[in-house]
N, C-alpha and C positions, 0 to 999 in steps of 0.2 A: 529513708534515713541517710544523711550524708555519711560518706566513708569515714570522716573523722569521728563522728558520733559512734559509729560501729566499732572502730578501733578503741575508743575510750571505754565503751561498754565491755569489750572483750578484755581489756587490761584490768578491769575491776573484778572480773570473774576469778574464782579460785583456780589455782594452778592444778594441773593434773596430779602432781605429787601430793598436794594437800587433799584433793578429793579421794585419792586412792588410800591414803593413810588415815584420813579423818583428823589429822593434826593441824591445828591453827593456833598460833600463839594468841593467848588472851580470849579464846573462845569459851563461853560459859554454857553450861547445860543445866537442866533441871532433872533431878533423879526421878524416875518414873515410879519408884516404890515409896519414897518418903517425901518427895516434893522439894527437897532442899536444893538450892543452887550451888554449883561448884564450877571451878575453872580447871582447864586442862583436859586431858584425855579421860574419857569415862573408864572406870575400873572394870566394867563389864556391861552387858546389855541383856535385856529380856528378849523374848521372841514371841511375837504374836503371829499366828498363821491362820488365814481364813480363805475361803473361796467364794467367788461370785460367778456363777455359771461355770464356764470352762477356765476362767482366770483364777490363778492362785496369787494371793497377795500376802506379803509379810512385812512386818515392821520390827525393828530392833531398837527399842527405846533405851536411852542411856541409864546407867546405874552408878551411884556414888560408890566409893570404896567400901564403906560400912555395909551398905545394902547388898552389894555384889558378894562380899564375903559371907554375910548371913544367909543369903539365898543359896549359895554354893554349898556351904556346910549343911544346911537343912536338907538339900537334895541328896547329898552323899549319905547322910544319916538315914534318910528314908529308903534310899536304894539298898543300903546295908541291911536294914531291918527286913525288907522284902526278900532279900537273898536268904536270910536266916529262916524265914517262914517257909520257904520252898524246900529247905532241907539241906 
């Protein structure tokens, strides 16, 4: 690949700050819980964790604001109920 093509491809890549923060203006996501599309930073993320042999893999799918709030509150209520059962 000619050096100009390499430089052009590099310029089109996300900047390190965009990669580190996950922020890109106009980026749209699809909520993993409800399937709705939304723009901007996800309000939260799920967490899928699995193993294949010795390799551990994880995925953090984006969540819209409504689903992130609902899942968070549901988890807190369940956690509180489990604490009450233990004594």
